[in-house]
C-alpha positions in Angstrom: 110.6 4.0 89.5 114.2 5.0 88.7 113.8 3.4 85.2 110.8 5.7 84.6 112.6 8.8 85.9 115.5 7.9 83.6 113.1 8.1 80.7 111.1 11.2 81.7 112.2 13.3 78.7 111.0 10.5 76.5 107.6 10.3 78.1 107.2 14.1 78.0 108.1 14.1 74.2 105.6 11.4 73.4 102.9 13.1 75.5 103.6 16.5 73.7 103.6 14.8 70.3 100.2 13.3 71.0 98.8 16.6 72.1 100.4 18.3 69.2 98.8 15.9 66.8 95.3 16.5 68.4 95.8 20.2 68.3 96.9 20.3 64.6 94.1 17.9 63.6 91.6 20.1 65.4 93.0 23.1 63.6 92.7 21.5 60.2 89.1 20.4 60.9 88.2 23.8 62.1 89.8 25.6 59.1 88.6 23.4 56.3 85.2 22.1 57.6 83.9 25.1 59.7 86.1 27.8 58.0 87.3 28.9 61.4 90.8 29.3 62.5 92.5 30.3 65.8 96.0 31.9 65.8 96.7 30.7 69.3 96.6 27.0 68.1 99.5 27.6 65.7 101.5 29.5 68.3 101.0 26.7 70.9 101.8 24.1 68.3 105.0 25.8 67.4 106.2 25.9 71.0 105.2 22.2 71.5 107.1 21.3 68.3 110.3 23.0 69.5 110.0 21.2 72.9 109.6 17.9 71.1 112.6 18.5 69.0 114.9 19.4 71.9 113.5 16.6 74.1 114.2 14.2 71.2 117.8 15.4 71.1 118.1 14.5 74.8 116.5 11.0 74.1 118.9 10.6 71.3 121.9 11.2 73.6 120.6 8.7 76.2 120.1 6.1 73.5 123.5 6.8 71.8 121.7 7.8 68.5 123.6 11.0 67.7 125.6 10.8 64.5 129.4 10.2 65.1 131.9 10.3 62.3 134.3 7.6 63.2 136.3 7.4 59.9 139.1 9.5 61.4 139.2 7.2 64.4 140.3 4.3 62.2 143.6 6.2 61.5 144.6 5.8 65.2 146.0 2.5 66.6 143.4 0.5 68.4 145.0 0.9 71.8 144.9 4.7 71.7 141.7 5.2 69.8 139.8 5.7 73.0 141.8 8.9 73.6 140.4 10.4 70.4 136.9 9.3 71.3 137.2 10.8 74.7 138.5 14.0 73.2 135.6 14.2 70.8 133.1 13.6 73.7 135.0 16.3 75.7 134.3 18.8 72.9 130.6 17.6 72.8 130.3 18.0 76.5 131.8 21.6 76.3 129.3 22.4 73.5 126.3 21.1 75.5 127.3 23.0 78.6 127.9 26.2 76.7 124.6 26.0 75.0 122.9 25.1 78.4 124.6 28.3 79.9 123.6 30.5 77.0 120.1 29.0 77.1 119.9 29.9 80.9 120.9 33.4 80.2 118.2 33.6 77.4 115.6 32.3 79.8 116.7 34.8 82.5 116.5 37.6 80.0 112.8 36.9 79.7 112.4 37.4 83.5 114.1 40.7 83.3 112.3 42.1 80.3 108.7 40.9 79.7 108.5 39.3 76.4 105.3 37.5 75.4 103.9 35.5 72.6 101.5 37.6 70.6 98.3 35.5 70.3 98.5 33.7 73.6 100.3 36.1 75.9 102.5 33.3 77.2 105.8 34.4 78.5 108.8 33.5 76.2 110.2 31.9 79.4 108.4 28.8 78.5 109.5 28.3 74.9 113.1 29.2 75.8 113.2 27.0 78.9 113.7 23.9 76.8 117.2 25.0 75.6 119.0 24.9 78.9 117.0 21.8 80.0 117.8 19.9 76.8 121.4 20.7 76.5 122.0 20.3 80.3 120.3 16.9 80.2 122.3 16.0 77.1 125.5 16.9 79.1 124.4 14.7 82.0 123.6 11.8 79.6 127.0 12.1 78.1 128.7 12.0 81.4 126.5 9.1 82.5 127.5 7.2 79.4 131.2 7.4 80.5 130.5 6.7 84.1 128.4 3.6 83.1 131.2 2.5 80.9 128.8 2.0 78.0 130.9 4.2 75.7 131.3 2.6 72.4 132.1 3.6 68.7 128.9 4.1 66.9 129.4 6.1 63.9 128.6 6.9 60.4 
């Protein structure tokens, strides 16, 4: 059960990708076969695509797939290289937390002032919600990487 919870963002991203594919296929068939088109499908597809991208970033952090430039680390002696890696991850953690916080502020602004998507009338709360969720989860994944001791140099 814990293994599945640990991969929740991956399951959600895959599910949204499947629904997105079905939605876009239906839109293409409707447009080119039946000469019909619905603006709400494009709006929903755009929101789903944004969610898939941000969930993918969280999956990438969990799987250690984000790019790291490690060429500069080679300049340090092996015994202190970990300090530079830790400092880099500290900057990344700060970045993730800052974006999670600003994303939270953005989400809260949609509660204070009603801002809705034009075609569907969906509150912008939902498209914006992925920003604090994704960056907050990335921060958690980064901390977990250090707690688990699975930190390693993976770079480009």
